[in-house]
C-alpha positions in Angstrom: 115.5 78.0 112.1 117.9 80.6 112.5 120.5 80.9 110.0 123.8 80.1 111.4 125.8 81.7 108.4 124.2 85.2 108.6 123.5 86.1 112.3 120.5 88.6 112.7 122.3 92.4 113.6 122.1 93.0 117.3 118.9 93.9 118.5 118.7 95.7 122.2 118.7 92.7 124.6 116.6 93.5 127.1 113.4 93.2 125.3 113.8 91.2 121.6 110.7 91.5 120.9 109.9 95.2 122.4 108.8 98.3 120.6 112.4 99.8 120.5 113.0 95.9 118.9 110.3 96.3 116.2 111.3 100.1 115.5 115.0 99.1 114.9 114.2 96.1 112.7 111.1 98.2 110.5 113.6 101.4 110.3 116.4 98.9 108.5 113.9 96.7 106.5 112.2 100.2 104.5 116.0 101.7 104.4 116.8 98.0 102.2 113.7 98.6 100.6 113.9 102.3 100.1 117.8 101.3 98.8 116.9 98.8 96.3 113.5 101.0 95.0 116.0 103.6 94.5 118.4 101.4 92.1 115.6 100.6 90.0 114.8 104.0 89.4 118.4 104.9 88.5 118.5 102.1 86.5 114.9 103.1 84.9 115.8 106.5 84.5 113.3 108.0 86.8 112.8 109.3 89.8 112.1 107.5 93.5 108.6 109.3 93.7 107.7 107.5 90.2 108.7 104.3 91.4 106.6 104.7 94.2 103.4 106.0 92.3 104.0 102.4 90.0 104.1 100.7 93.4 100.5 102.4 94.1 99.0 101.2 90.2 100.7 97.8 90.9 98.8 97.3 93.7 95.5 98.4 92.6 96.0 96.7 89.3 96.6 93.7 91.8 93.5 94.7 93.8 89.8 94.5 93.5 88.5 96.5 96.4 89.0 100.2 94.5 89.5 99.4 91.5 91.7 100.4 88.6 94.1 103.8 89.8 92.9 107.2 88.5 95.3 110.1 88.5 93.4 112.0 91.3 93.1 109.0 93.7 96.8 108.4 93.0 97.5 111.9 93.9 95.9 112.1 96.9 97.5 108.7 97.7 101.0 110.2 97.6 99.9 113.4 98.6 101.3 115.6 95.5 100.5 118.6 93.8 98.4 118.2 90.9 101.4 119.7 88.5 104.0 117.1 90.0 101.3 113.9 89.6 101.4 115.3 85.9 105.0 115.4 85.4 105.4 112.1 87.7 102.5 110.7 85.2 104.0 111.8 82.0 107.9 110.3 82.6 106.1 107.2 83.6 104.1 107.0 80.3 106.9 107.9 78.1 108.9 105.1 79.9 106.7 102.9 78.7 105.7 101.8 82.7 101.8 103.1 82.5 99.3 103.4 80.5 96.8 106.1 80.8 93.7 104.3 79.2 90.0 106.5 79.0 87.3 104.8 80.8 84.7 103.6 78.4 81.5 104.7 80.5 82.7 108.4 80.6 85.1 109.2 79.0 86.4 111.8 81.2 87.6 109.1 83.7 91.0 108.3 83.7 92.2 104.7 84.7 96.0 104.3 85.0 98.0 100.8 84.4 101.0 99.1 84.3 102.2 98.0 81.4 102.6 94.3 80.7 106.6 95.2 79.1 106.8 97.1 82.5 106.0 94.9 84.7 108.0 92.2 83.2 111.2 94.6 83.6 110.2 94.7 87.0 110.4 91.2 87.7 113.4 90.8 86.1 115.0 93.6 88.3 113.3 92.5 91.7 113.9 88.7 91.2 116.7 88.7 93.8 114.7 90.0 96.1 111.6 87.4 95.4 114.0 84.8 95.9 115.5 86.1 99.6 112.0 86.9 100.6 111.1 83.2 99.5 114.5 81.5 100.9 113.5 83.6 104.6 109.7 82.5 104.2 110.8 78.7 104.2 112.5 79.3 107.8 109.0 79.9 109.6 106.2 77.6 109.9 102.7 78.1 108.2 101.2 79.4 111.9 104.5 81.3 112.1 103.7 83.2 108.6 100.2 83.6 109.2 101.3 85.6 112.5 103.6 87.7 109.8 100.9 88.5 107.8 98.9 89.5 110.5 101.5 91.5 111.4 102.3 93.1 108.8 98.5 93.9 107.6 98.0 95.2 110.9 101.2 97.6 110.3 99.8 98.8 107.5 96.5 100.2 108.7 98.5 101.7 111.3 100.5 103.4 108.9 97.8 104.3 107.4 96.1 105.7 110.0 99.1 107.8 111.1 99.4 109.4 107.0 95.7 110.8 107.4 
């Protein structure tokens, strides 16, 4: 199921599924994601850190386990000082990307939510990436995709362990 029009970049031939090959591919993918995120940040008049914060807020909004994102939890996740976190949130709120909402049961608690209009801006901007992802997914069977999802989930767990 390989696209012959766009051959894969070269990988170490001695072990195409070895650690070195995985490291090369993961670095290349990470570099491309960073480039795309930087371009989005620039287009929105934001810093790359702001985009990383938006991703964390979006993931928290979509997740049911941890609940809504709070400034303190986001600060810890991003390893920022409280002043840097406040400046980031101020920029995001001013640009219309997030909303700060006080919890109804404890007004001292602030929840961060990705603004609906900003989600649409992001969807429009990242639509080509979504189409590319869907094109890549279409080249694999469901069984293969389940393995890919397992691998990515395990990588995320391992990366979280390295961060601590």
